[in-house]
C-alpha positions in Angstrom: 59.0 27.7 2.9 55.4 26.9 3.9 53.3 29.9 4.8 50.6 29.6 7.4 47.2 30.7 6.3 45.7 32.7 9.2 42.5 33.6 7.2 40.7 30.8 8.9 40.6 33.0 12.1 38.9 35.8 10.3 35.4 34.5 11.1 35.8 34.0 14.9 33.3 35.9 16.9 34.8 36.9 20.2 32.9 39.1 22.7 34.1 37.9 26.0 37.8 39.1 25.9 37.5 42.6 24.5 38.9 45.3 26.8 38.4 48.5 24.7 35.1 49.5 26.4 34.0 52.8 27.7 35.1 53.5 31.3 31.5 54.1 32.3 30.3 50.7 31.0 30.3 47.7 33.3 32.5 45.5 31.2 31.7 42.1 32.8 27.9 42.8 32.4 28.4 43.7 28.8 30.3 40.5 28.1 27.5 38.5 29.8 24.8 40.2 27.7 26.8 39.6 24.5 27.3 36.0 25.4 23.7 35.5 26.3 22.5 37.1 23.0 24.9 34.8 21.0 23.7 31.7 22.9 20.1 32.6 22.2 20.8 33.1 18.5 22.5 29.7 18.4 19.7 28.0 20.2 17.1 29.5 17.8 19.2 28.4 14.9 19.5 24.8 16.2 15.7 24.8 17.0 15.0 25.8 13.4 17.3 23.0 12.2 15.4 20.4 14.3 12.1 21.6 13.0 13.3 21.4 9.4 14.6 17.9 10.0 11.3 16.8 11.6 9.3 18.2 8.7 11.6 16.5 6.2 11.3 13.2 7.9 7.5 13.5 8.0 7.4 14.4 4.4 9.5 11.3 3.5 7.2 9.1 5.5 4.1 10.5 3.8 5.7 10.1 0.3 6.7 6.5 1.1 3.1 5.7 2.1 1.8 7.3 -1.0 4.1 5.3 -3.1 3.0 2.1 -1.4 -0.6 3.0 -2.1 0.1 3.6 -5.7 1.8 0.2 -6.0 -1.3 -1.5 -4.4 -3.7 0.2 -6.8 -1.6 -0.6 -9.9 -3.0 -4.1 -10.1 -6.6 -3.0 -9.7 -9.0 -3.3 -12.6 -12.3 -1.7 -11.4 -13.2 1.8 -12.4 -13.4 2.9 -8.8 -9.8 1.6 -8.2 -8.6 3.3 -11.3 -10.1 6.6 -10.1 -8.4 6.1 -6.7 -5.1 5.3 -8.5 -5.3 8.6 -10.4 -5.9 10.5 -7.2 -3.1 8.6 -5.4 -0.6 9.4 -8.2 -1.5 13.1 -8.0 -1.0 13.0 -4.2 2.4 11.2 -4.7 3.5 13.9 -7.2 2.5 16.7 -4.7 4.3 15.0 -1.8 7.4 14.5 -3.9 7.4 18.2 -4.7 7.0 19.0 -0.9 9.9 16.7 -0.1 12.2 18.5 -2.6 11.1 21.8 -1.0 12.1 20.6 2.5 15.4 19.2 1.3 16.2 22.5 -0.3 15.4 24.4 2.9 17.5 21.9 4.9 20.5 22.4 2.5 20.2 26.2 2.9 20.2 25.8 6.6 23.4 23.7 6.5 25.1 26.3 4.3 24.1 29.0 6.8 25.6 26.9 9.6 28.9 26.6 7.8 29.1 30.3 7.3 28.4 31.1 11.0 31.5 32.6 12.8 33.2 30.5 15.4 33.0 31.6 19.0 34.1 30.5 22.5 31.3 28.0 22.6 32.0 26.3 19.3 35.8 26.4 19.2 36.2 23.8 21.9 34.9 20.3 21.5 35.2 17.1 23.6 38.2 15.1 22.7 37.5 11.8 24.3 33.7 11.4 23.9 32.2 9.5 21.0 28.9 7.9 20.0 28.8 4.7 18.0 25.7 4.3 15.8 24.8 1.0 14.3 24.4 2.3 10.7 22.8 -0.1 8.3 25.1 -0.6 5.3 23.9 0.1 1.8 22.8 -3.1 0.0 22.4 -3.8 -3.6 18.8 -3.7 -4.9 17.1 -7.1 -4.7 15.2 -8.5 -7.7 11.5 -9.3 -7.4 12.3 -13.0 -7.5 14.8 -12.6 -4.7 12.3 -10.6 -2.6 9.6 -13.2 -3.2 11.9 -16.1 -2.2 13.1 -14.2 0.8 9.5 -13.5 1.9 8.4 -17.1 1.4 11.4 -18.5 3.4 10.8 -16.0 6.2 7.1 -16.7 6.5 7.6 -20.5 6.4 10.0 -20.1 9.4 8.2 -17.4 11.5 4.5 -17.4 10.5 3.4 -18.5 13.9 5.4 -15.7 15.6 4.2 -13.1 13.2 0.5 -14.0 13.8 1.1 -13.8 17.6 2.5 -10.3 17.2 -0.5 -9.4 15.1 -2.8 -10.3 17.9 -1.1 -8.2 20.6 -2.9 -5.1 21.9 -0.7 -3.3 24.5 2.4 -1.2 23.7 4.4 -2.9 26.4 3.4 -6.4 25.2 4.4 -5.5 21.6 7.8 -4.1 22.7 8.6 -7.1 24.9 7.7 -9.5 22.2 9.9 -7.8 19.7 12.7 -7.6 22.3 12.4 -11.4 22.6 12.1 -11.8 18.8 14.0 -9.0 17.1 14.2 -10.9 13.8 10.5 -10.0 13.3 11.4 -6.3 12.9 11.6 -6.3 9.1 9.7 -5.7 5.8 8.7 -9.4 5.6 6.7 -9.1 8.8 5.0 -5.9 7.6 4.1 -7.4 4.3 2.6 -10.6 5.8 0.5 -8.5 8.2 -0.9 -6.5 5.3 -2.0 -9.7 3.5 -3.3 -11.1 6.8 -5.5 -8.0 7.2 -7.0 -8.4 3.7 -7.7 -12.1 4.3 -9.5 -11.3 7.5 -11.6 -8.6 5.9 -12.5 -11.0 3.0 -13.6 -13.5 5.7 -15.7 -10.7 7.3 -13.7 -10.8 10.5 -13.8 -7.0 10.8 -12.8 -6.6 14.4 -9.9 -8.9 14.1 -8.8 -7.1 11.0 -8.7 -3.8 12.8 -6.5 -5.3 15.6 -4.0 -6.7 13.1 -4.1 -3.4 11.2 -3.0 -1.6 14.4 0.1 -3.9 14.6 0.8 -3.5 10.9 1.1 0.3 11.3 3.3 -0.2 14.4 5.7 -2.2 12.3 5.6 0.3 9.4 6.3 3.2 11.7 9.3 1.4 13.1 10.6 0.7 9.6 10.0 4.3 8.6 11.9 5.5 11.7 14.8 3.2 10.8 14.9 4.6 7.3 14.9 8.2 8.5 17.8 7.4 11.0 19.5 5.2 8.5 19.9 2.4 11.0 18.9 -1.3 11.3 15.2 -1.4 12.4 16.1 -3.9 15.0 18.2 -1.2 16.7 15.5 1.5 16.9 12.2 -0.2 17.7 12.6 0.7 21.3 12.8 4.4 20.3 9.5 4.1 18.6 7.7 2.6 21.7 9.4 5.2 23.9 8.1 7.9 21.6 4.6 6.6 21.0 4.0 6.0 24.8 5.0 9.6 25.6 3.9 11.2 22.3 2.4 14.6 22.0 -1.0 14.9 20.4 0.3 15.7 17.0 2.4 12.4 16.8 -0.5 10.3 18.2 -2.9 11.9 15.7 -0.5 11.1 12.8 -0.4 7.4 13.9 -4.2 7.2 14.2 -4.7 8.9 10.8 -2.4 6.5 9.2 -4.1 3.6 10.9 -7.6 4.7 9.7 -6.3 5.3 6.2 -4.7 1.8 6.1 -8.0 0.2 7.2 -9.9 1.9 4.5 -7.3 0.6 1.9 -7.7 -2.9 3.3 -11.4 -2.7 2.9 -11.0 -1.5 -0.7 -8.6 -4.3 -1.5 -10.8 -6.9 0.1 -13.8 -5.6 -1.9 -11.8 -5.9 -5.2 -10.7 -9.4 -4.3 -14.3 -10.5 -3.5 -15.5 -9.0 -6.8 -12.8 -10.8 -8.7 -13.6 -14.1 -7.0 -17.3 -13.7 -7.9 -16.5 -13.0 -11.5 -14.2 -16.0 -11.7 -16.9 -18.2 -10.1 -19.6 -16.9 -12.5 -17.2 -17.6 -15.5 -16.6 -21.1 -14.2 -20.3 -21.7 -14.0 -20.8 -20.3 -17.4 -18.2 -22.6 -18.9 -20.0 -25.6 -17.3 -23.2 -24.5 -19.0 -21.8 -24.1 -22.5 -23.5 -26.3 -25.1 -21.9 -28.3 -27.9 -21.6 -25.2 -30.0 -19.9 -23.2 -27.3 -22.9 -21.0 -26.5 -24.4 -20.3 -23.0 -28.0 -21.6 -22.8 -28.9 -18.9 -20.3 -27.8 -16.1 -22.7 -29.4 -17.8 -25.7 -32.7 -18.2 -23.8 -32.7 -14.5 -22.8 -32.2 -13.5 -26.5 -35.2 -15.5 -27.8 -38.5 -13.9 -28.7 -41.1 -14.1 -26.0 -43.2 -16.7 -28.0 -40.2 -19.1 -28.1 -39.3 -18.5 -24.4 -42.8 -19.6 -23.5 -42.4 -22.8 -25.5 -39.3 -23.6 -23.5 -41.0 -22.7 -20.2 -43.8 -25.1 -21.0 -41.5 -27.6 -22.7 -44.1 -27.8 -25.5 -42.6 -29.1 -28.8 -45.8 -28.5 -30.8 -46.1 -24.9 -29.6 -42.5 -24.3 -30.6 -43.0 -25.7 -34.1 -46.1 -23.5 -34.5 -44.1 -20.5 -33.3 -41.3 -21.2 -35.8 -43.7 -21.6 -38.7 -45.0 -18.1 -38.1 -41.5 -16.5 -38.1 -39.4 -15.4 -40.9 -37.4 -18.5 -42.1 -34.1 -16.7 -41.8 -34.8 -15.6 -38.2 -36.2 -19.0 -37.3 -33.1 -20.7 -38.6 -30.9 -18.3 -36.7 -32.7 -18.9 -33.3 -32.9 -22.7 -33.8 -29.2 -23.0 -34.6 -28.3 -21.0 -31.4 -30.7 -23.3 -29.4 -28.9 -26.4 -30.6 -25.4 -24.9 -30.2 -26.2 -23.9 -26.6 -27.8 -27.3 -25.7 -31.2 -25.9 -25.1 -32.5 -28.4 -27.7 -31.0 -31.8 -28.5 -31.9 -32.8 -32.0 -32.8 -36.5 -32.8 -32.7 -36.7 -36.6 -34.0 -39.8 -38.4 -30.8 -41.6 -39.5 -30.7 -44.5 -41.9 -28.6 -47.6 -41.4 -25.6 -46.0 -43.2 -25.7 -43.0 -40.9 -27.0 -40.6 -43.6 -30.0 -38.3 -43.0 -33.2 -38.9 -45.0 -33.7 -36.0 -47.3 -36.9 -34.0 -46.7 -37.3 -35.2 -43.1 -37.8 -32.4 -40.6 -35.5 -32.7 -37.6 -37.2 -34.2 -34.5 -36.4 -33.1 -30.9 -36.3 -35.6 -28.2 -35.7 -33.3 -25.3 -36.0 -29.7 -24.2 -33.2 -28.7 -21.9 -33.6 -25.4 -20.0 -31.4 -24.1 -17.3 -32.9 -22.9 -14.1 -33.3 -19.2 -14.1 
């Protein structure tokens, strides 16, 4: 025979139906006071849960941004960028620690909630009311090749629309445009806008970069909101605009701080790209200058003694021969070989009909070639 377990009712808190009160006590008033006190405790507990949830969401957002920043700096090669990378990694570590702390507090709060006794306000629940949330299903992790191909295909199809969104200024205009084009609410749009910002900064279109940066952060905030709610971003972008347009000062400050931080990172990335382009250009020019022996005439010229440099400046062969005759033979041979290998001097040896050099003949020089300094 099955026995009914009544222990589940041991943790029910009932204060409204007790009748063993003192005759001099106003029982209805007592019940109202007890009920009010219980409701206030419940409200305080729920408020604490909401604050913990908000802090955890903000912590996750900051951690995600720190992780993106680390990824951006991993490809950098300058000392300044490496220093920023070290700082960013330390910040990421600290934010990860803070996230774990908030998650621990949230778990403790949920355990406390389960231990709370039932009462007249929690025993009854609506039986015919439900909310349907469009939860984004978990997907398998995409490979880098798949992400790249997906981004390329998306941009080829919607590049014009993404650029149009990047140029919008007003909240209402942005919301309406995304309502008309919900497919733009995705990671691919955010990634394209980031690249667009860096390109504009490299082109020194600073004001335009700042405008597109604003729209980039709008898209990133929408994506972060979707992650925190675990829903498709296309289903929650209206919530972002509703919140930002009526936001308290703290939320608005968080948005502005993130925007300013992003613009600084864009300027840093643009600077690195310009420096890299300059180095590549200088290397290309150097390769063009290389002489027959693979040496750079500019570098060879700068390494010559002052007396030999003056000979090249004046293009005076006799002066050069005199300068060489006064030098140590080993040193003179070293410098002259480098001059020939770099193309600073083009030798014109006396060659017999069979193509062999006449022994004892000193090499003659038909031309002095010197690059513009």
